[in-house]
C-alpha positions, 0 to 999 in steps of 0.5 A: 201488137201480138193480139193485133197480128193474130186478129189480122191473120184471123180476118185474112184467113176468114175472108180468103177461106170462108168467103172465098176471096183472093188473099189480096182482096182479103188484105183489102178487107182487113184494111177497111175493117181496120180503118172502120175500127180506127175511125170509130175509136177516134170518134169515140175519143172525140165524143168522150173529150167533148162530153166529159173533159170539155164539160168539166173545163166549161164548168170550171170556167163558169165558176171562176167568172173571169173574163179570160175563161168567158172569152175562151168559151165564146171563141170555142177555144176548148171545143177546137182543142178537143179536136186534137184527141181523134188525131192522136188516137188515129195516129197511134192506132195506125202504127198498130194496125198498119205496121206491115203496110208502110205506104198506107201508114205514110198516107195516114201520117200525111192526113193526120199531119194536115189535120193537126196543122189545120186544128193548130191554126184554128186554135191559134185563131181563137187565142188571138180573138180572145186576146183582142177581146180582153184588150178591148175591155182594158183601159189601154184599148182607147190609146192603141188600137190593136185590131190591125195588128191582130189581123196582121198576125193572123195573116202571117200565121195562116201564111206560115200554116199554108207553107207547112201544108205544102211542105207535108203534101210535097214532102219538102222542108218548109225552108225550101218554100221560105227560100222560094218566096224570095224569088216570088217577091217581085211578083207578089208585090205586083199582084198584091200591091193594094193589099200590101200597101193597106197592110203596111199602112195599117201597121203604121197607123197602129204603131204611130197611134195616128187613129184610134177607135172613138176619135173624131176625124175630118177628111174632106177629100173622102167626105168623112167627118165623124167618129172612128168606129173601126180601125182594121188592117186595110180600112178605117170606118168613120161614122159621119154626123149624119149617121152615114159610114165612110170607109177609107183605105188605111194607106190614104190616112198615111199618104193624105192629110186629115184632121184628128180632134183627139187632142181637143178631147184629151185636153179637156177644152174646146175652142171658141173662136168667133167674132162680133162685128160692131157697126163703126158708126156706133163706136164713140167716147163714153159720156159721163152719164153713160159711165154712171149708168154702166158703173151699175153693172157689177162685173164692171165696178173694178174696171171703172175703179181702175180706169179712174185711177189710170186716166183721172176724173177728167177722162170720165167727163166727156160732156165738158168738151162735147165733140170739140178738139180739146177732147183729144188732149187726154185719155178717154173711155170708149164704148167699144173698149168698155164692151171688150172689158165687159166681155172679159169679165163676163167670161171670167165669171162663167164656170164653164170657161177655162181661165188658166192653162189655155188661151183666154183672150178677147181682142179687137181685130182690124176693121173691115168692110163688115165693121169692127170685129171683137173676137172671142178666143176662149176654151169651153171646159165641156168638149161634148159637141151638143153641150159646147154648142149650147154654151157658145150660143148662150155666150153670144146670145148674151153679148149680142143682146147687151150691145145696145146698153153700151150704145153699140150696134152689130153690123149686118148688110141691109135686108129687104125689110130695111130697104122697104122701110127706107122706100116707104119713108121716102114715099 
């Protein structure tokens, strides 16, 4: 301190006597020189920290080869932290050089404090980004999306930082501004209504685990049908199957209905619920010759063996009575019932269909103007869309092609080709 005082006296004396400036101007010259020295030392401190200390930290981080160190470097955490060095140097030297200038010292304190708040917010921002990247790499990221939460924390921290900046500039306690927020609540709710709705909805989506990145979501109201690619604080982005991207407000997902296919993906089974419509005019009792032919089907051997025990041999010999009334005095096999049994055995024989733990059903629905529906209600073990569609197509290709073997026809409305054939026969 004594050395600085002597230097100050020498500078003022030199400026006032040899350069013939007034004493006040000589003091201004000292302040400018002192400022130049302080700034130069601050820049030197910043350079040294970045050149040596930061270099050592980067070298250590590279050698450790951990994700934490890698992401801290990517988010410039150490670089941002190094900016604290000049602030401490300038603050310390200011008390040395400007101890006799309280007004100037107060101004430097204000500037340094503002700088420290800004750097602290900057460093905290990089820490949040680092944490989010680490979380994205973990196995929990698909279960709970935290991007919206991280953005909400950033907003709260930066809002608090703005209050501290105002507190420094206006020389008021931060509590003064926090208490003032209560009076402005109504105005803030009115002006930032959409932002607040999105903020609250984003937190709800994350906390209740309603939507995750990678979920297949359907929301026809917004034309959305595809995979969720981003869950932000106020918006959710969905990439549709045609590769277009739909952006939906977060509050819409809370207030409106939507379908999330995550349960299907997690269960490991994707449902097939489709019917084959039989032409009613092709449904009939099986003749003995037809039974003998169908018994050659390996999948139906156990079925026919059980039926022979259940209804007896007489029920297997329709030719004896033809279509006479005595046919109805006993139980007989039908081609539609046998086809339904074949569908069951065929599906049980496939390795890509769930047989236990999920619904496995082949049923006959009520006849309609489109014929007799035989509904297949089973779950495929491969939930991938392309593979699921291929399996479903293979199943119905086979079952539709096998209808003539059972003496059945699939129902369809007449086409121009069939009508033209009728006309040509009539002519």
